[in-house]
C-alpha positions in Angstrom: 0.0 0.0 0.0 1.4 3.4 -1.0 1.1 6.7 0.9 -1.6 7.8 -1.6 -3.6 4.6 -0.9 -3.3 5.1 2.8 -4.5 8.7 2.5 -7.4 7.5 0.3 -8.3 5.0 3.0 -8.4 7.8 5.6 -10.8 9.8 3.4 -13.0 6.8 2.6 -13.2 4.9 5.9 -12.6 7.2 8.8 -16.2 8.3 9.2 -17.5 4.7 9.1 -15.0 3.6 11.6 -15.8 6.5 13.9 -19.5 5.8 13.8 -18.9 2.1 14.6 -16.5 2.9 17.4 -18.8 5.6 18.8 -21.7 3.1 18.9 -19.6 0.5 20.5 -17.9 2.7 23.1 -20.5 5.4 23.7 -17.8 8.1 24.1 -16.6 10.5 21.5 -13.1 10.8 22.9 -12.7 7.0 23.0 -14.1 6.7 19.5 -11.7 9.3 18.2 -8.8 7.5 19.8 -10.0 4.2 18.4 -10.1 5.7 14.9 -6.6 7.1 15.3 -5.2 3.9 16.7 -6.8 1.9 13.9 -5.1 4.1 11.2 -1.9 4.1 13.1 -1.8 0.3 13.1 -2.6 0.3 9.4 0.3 2.6 8.8 2.7 0.5 10.7 1.7 -2.5 8.5 1.0 -0.5 5.3 3.5 -2.5 3.3 1.9 -5.8 4.3 -1.7 -4.8 3.9 -3.2 -4.9 0.4 -5.3 -1.8 -0.5 -8.3 -4.0 -1.3 -8.3 -5.4 2.2 -7.6 -2.1 4.1 -11.3 -1.5 4.9 -11.6 -4.9 6.5 -8.3 -4.5 8.3 -9.4 -1.2 9.7 -12.8 -2.4 11.0 -11.2 -5.5 12.4 -8.7 -3.4 14.3 -11.4 -1.0 15.5 -13.5 -4.0 16.6 -10.7 -5.6 18.7 -9.7 -2.2 20.2 -13.3 -1.5 21.1 -13.7 -4.9 22.8 -10.5 -4.4 24.7 -11.7 -0.9 25.9 -15.1 -2.3 27.0 -13.4 -5.0 29.0 -11.0 -2.5 30.6 -13.9 -0.3 31.5 -16.0 -3.2 33.0 -13.0 -4.3 35.0 -12.5 -0.8 36.4 -16.2 -0.5 37.3 -16.0 -3.9 39.1 -13.0 -2.7 41.1 -14.7 0.6 42.1 -18.2 -1.0 42.4 -19.5 2.1 40.7 -22.1 0.6 38.3 -24.9 3.0 38.2 -28.3 1.5 37.5 -30.2 3.2 34.7 -33.9 2.3 34.6 -36.1 3.4 31.8 -39.4 3.0 33.6 -38.6 5.7 36.2 -37.5 8.4 33.7 -40.5 10.0 32.1 -38.8 12.3 29.5 -36.9 9.8 27.3 -36.9 10.1 23.6 -37.0 7.1 21.3 -33.4 7.4 20.2 -32.2 7.3 23.9 -34.3 4.3 24.6 -32.9 2.4 21.6 -29.3 3.4 22.3 -29.7 2.3 26.0 -31.2 -1.1 24.9 -28.3 -1.6 22.3 -25.8 -0.7 25.1 -27.2 -3.6 27.2 -26.3 -6.2 24.6 -23.3 -8.4 25.1 -20.3 -7.1 23.3 -20.2 -9.6 20.5 -24.0 -9.2 19.8 -23.7 -5.4 19.9 -20.7 -5.3 17.5 -22.2 -7.7 14.9 -25.6 -5.9 15.1 -23.9 -2.5 14.6 -21.8 -3.8 11.7 -24.9 -5.2 10.0 -27.6 -2.7 10.7 -25.7 0.5 11.1 -22.8 0.0 8.7 -24.5 -2.3 6.2 -21.9 -5.1 6.1 -22.8 -8.5 4.7 -22.7 -11.5 7.0 -19.5 -12.7 5.3 -17.7 -9.4 5.8 -18.8 -9.3 9.5 -17.4 -12.8 9.9 -14.1 -11.6 8.4 -14.0 -8.6 10.7 -14.9 -10.4 13.9 -13.2 -13.7 13.4 -16.5 -15.6 13.8 -18.0 -17.9 11.1 -21.0 -16.8 9.1 -23.5 -18.9 11.0 -22.3 -17.6 14.3 -22.7 -14.0 13.0 -26.3 -14.8 12.0 -27.1 -16.3 15.4 -25.7 -13.4 17.3 -27.6 -10.9 15.1 -30.8 -12.9 15.6 -30.3 -13.0 19.4 -29.5 -9.3 19.5 -32.7 -8.5 17.6 -34.8 -10.7 19.8 -33.3 -9.1 22.9 -34.0 -5.6 21.5 -37.6 -6.6 20.6 -38.3 -7.9 24.0 -36.6 -4.9 25.7 -38.3 -2.3 23.6 -41.7 -3.8 23.6 -41.9 -4.7 27.2 -44.6 -2.9 29.2 -42.1 -1.9 31.9 -40.2 0.3 29.5 -43.3 2.0 28.3 -44.6 3.1 31.7 
């Protein structure tokens, strides 16, 4: 990959990687760091990565960095026992977007990431399998389970009151 190819990748893929990282991490600063780290890792290996596989490489890198950040954050919360409870039923002024985002945030990490890649970023099952290291049938199962969870969570009467 040449310098021009790398710069082209920055132009083409940085917004998509940022959206993905932001949905995964829920924090703009962490998402920005994730994007920068992903491109830094691509640059370090730019001679080894083919331009046609750069997008997949970037999303794979972003995915793994997001999972690591989520694990670090959960570990820190466990150490400090500062896990605030957030109940939708007791908050009367939620908008739909907040409710959906909160429900997506409650998904297990793998389900959340494959759902975001499929429904927010528009990747095929095969591409998601390549990014996450899962096989295609596992991707389909995780997406199905995530959608069932969201359906139950968003339609339950407790969340509507």
